N, C-alpha and C positions, 0 to 999 in steps of 0.2 A: 256190364258191357252192352253198348248200344251200337248196332250195326244196321246197314241197309244193303240189300242185294239188288243190283240192277241186272235183271235177267228175264228172259221169256220162256225158258225151258221149264215147263210145268212139272215134269217128273223130278228134275233136279231140285227145284224149289221146294217141292213137297217133302222130299226126303230130308233136305237140309233144314227146313223149318222145324221138323219134328225133333231133330237133334238139338237145335237151338232152344226149343221150348224146354227140353229136358234139362238144359244147362241154366235155364232161367234168364237167358239173354233177351234183351229188348231187340226186336228186329222188325223191319218192314221191307216189303218188296216193291221195287220200282219197275214198271213195265216199259218206261221210255225215259230218255235223258231229261234231266231237270236242271234249271239254272244253278249256277254256283252259289248264289245267295240263298237259294232254297235248301241246298245241301248244308250250308253253314248253319241255317236255322234248326236243322235236325239235331245238332250237337252230337255227332256220331264219333265213336271210337275208331271205326273202320268202315270202308265201303268195298264190297265185292262186286266187280263189274265184268260183264261179258261184252267185249268190244264189238261183237257182231250186232248187238242191239243198237249201237251207235251209228253204224253204217259208215259212209264216206267221211263223216266229220269226227270219227273216233279219235284220231291223233290230236286234232285241234281241241276237242273237248277235254281230253285227258290232260293235255298241257295246261290248259286254262284252269282246270280244277286243282291240279297239284300246285300250280303257282299261287293261286289265291288262298288255298288252305294247306299250308305246309305241315300243320300239326295233324292232319287227317291221314290215317293209314289207308293206303289204296292197294288192294289185291286184285290183280287181273285174273279172271278165271274164264278162259275162253277155249275155243276149239283148236285143232292143230295149227301150228304157226311155224314160220321160219326163224332161224337164229337172228336174222336182221330185224324182224318184227319184234321179237322179245327184247333185244338190245335197245331198240328204239323206245319201246314202252317204258323200260326201266330208266332210261336216260331222261325221259320226259317227266319222271317223278313217281312212277309206280314203285311200291315197296317190294312187291313179290309178284310172281307169275306162275299160274297153275294151268296145265293143259287138260282139257276135258277129253275123254271121260275121266273123272276122278272120284275118290271116295269123300263123302262129307266130312269124315273125321280129319282128313288131310286139310281140307279147307279151314276147318275150325282151328287146327293146330297152327296153320300159317297165319291166320288172323290173330291168334294169341301171341305168336312170336312178333308180329309187326307192332301190335299194341304195346308189348313189353319193351321193345326197343324204343318206341316213341316216348314212353314214360321215362326211360333212362336218359334219353336225349334231353327232355325237358328239365330233368333234375340236375343235369350237368351245368346249366347256367347258374345254379344256386350253390353248387358244391365248391368246397375249398380244395386247393391243390394237395395232392398226396405226395409226401416226401419220404424217401428211404435211401440212406447212403448218399450216393451222388445222383440219384434218380428223382426227378420231379414229374408227376403225372398231372396234367391239366385237362380235366374232363371238358371244361368249357371250350377249349381249343382243339379237343380231340387229338392231343399231342403229348408225347413224353419227351423229357429232356434229360441229358446226362451232362452235369456241370455246365448247364446253360446252352448246350448244343442239342438241336433237335435229333431225335432218334427216328430213323427211317423204318416205320412200322406199317404193315397193312392194316386195314380196318379190323380184321379178325384178331390180329396180334395185339392191337391197342385194346380191344374189348377184353382180351385175355389178361393183359397186365393190369388193367383197371379192376377187373373182377378179383384177381388174386390179391392185389394190394389193398383193396377195400375190405378184405376179410380180416385184416389186422393180425396176421400171424396164425390164423386158424387154418387147419388143413382142409382143403376142399377135395371131395371125392371126384374122380373122373366123370362119373355119371352126372353129378351136380353141375360141373363145369360145362359138360356137353349140353345139357338141357337148357341152361341159362344163356348159352351163346348161340346155339342152333335152334332153340325153341321147341324141341321135341325129344323124346326119349332116345338114349343111345342104344344102338343095335349091338348085340353081343359080338365081341371081337373087333369092333371098330377102334382104330388107333388114331383117329383124327386129333384128339386132345393131345396125345403124346407127340405127334408130329408138330403141332403148333407150339407146344411147350419147348420142344427142342430148338426150333427156329428162333423163338423169342429169347431163350437162354443164350444161344450163340451170339445174338446181336447185343445183348446186355454185357456178356463177358468180353466182347470185342471193344465195346465203347467204355466199359468200366472194369478193367482187368483186375483191379485190386479188391473187388467186391464180389460176393456171391449173393444172388437174390432169390432164385427159385430153387427150392429144395424138394427132392423126391421122397415120398413116403411109399415105399414099395408095397404094392397090393392095395393101396388106398387112394392116393392122389398126390396133390402138390400143395406146398406152403410157400408164401412169399415173405421173406424177412431179409433185411440187409445185414450181411456179416462181412466184416473187413478181414482181408488176408494180409494186411500190411503190418509189419512190426514197427512200433513207434520208437522204442529205445532198447537199450541193453537189458533194462529191468523187465521188459516184456518177454524176454527169451526164457522159456521154461528150462528147468534144470535137466530135463530129459533129452535136450537137443544133442545129437551125436557129436562127438569130438571132431573138430575139423570143419564144422558147419560154417558156411559163409552166407552172406546176405542174398546171394543168388539162388540158394537152395530152398526156395519157397515151399516146394512140395513136402520136403521132410519136416520143415517147421510146422506146417499146417497140421500134419498128422500128429506130431509130438504135442502140439498145443491142445489138440482135441483130447489126447490121452490124459494130459495134465488136468483138464477140466473134469473129465470123468472121475479121476482119482479124488479130486477135491470134493466132487459131488457125493462120492461114496462115504467120505468122512463126515 
């Protein structure tokens, strides 16, 4: 990892530099703004910048930098700010915003998260679509489709379905999902993963009601696999279906079919 820190806070720089040295990261300190082409020549993975160093030209410089180097991860680490200022910085192209005073470990974790997302973004242009059931996941378009129709997903929901589907049927633990999506370790008792899984599952079931995609493994995590709930013909109806069952009684069929599979597996 190669990063640069644009800052004049000597105390902060000293502590952060020690942590970066321990990690074996290449890093350099910039005491004043540098031209965009000079930043490009450094071939950085990320830039940590204190906007106070830039003065009145901060917004213009940030916009120019992010526009010219879209592959560069930019983390703003500056003093107290307003919501409007943070929103403006993120909209101009900054990937993350940290308010000082802050712990160096948080800065490092944020930089790692930004760099990780950048790598995933670059790999999307080379990846093939992921298909399961009626769902198609196009990483290059940052979009998921159901039978050719776009699925309305938030950024985090798309990252979640992409992560689960790429696991190819493997169960992903909640802690792994959290660390890969949020960029740092999950706090004990945090239910963010469960909340996002529930929202994603609801959208998938609404758009593709005859399929189930996300399966819960209680106490462990989640698995992504397309399983059809639709009966194709009479031969597909298991012998254990209750007398009087009709095509609308999907819930009973599903349970009976699962029992049939378990019995067959035991044999």
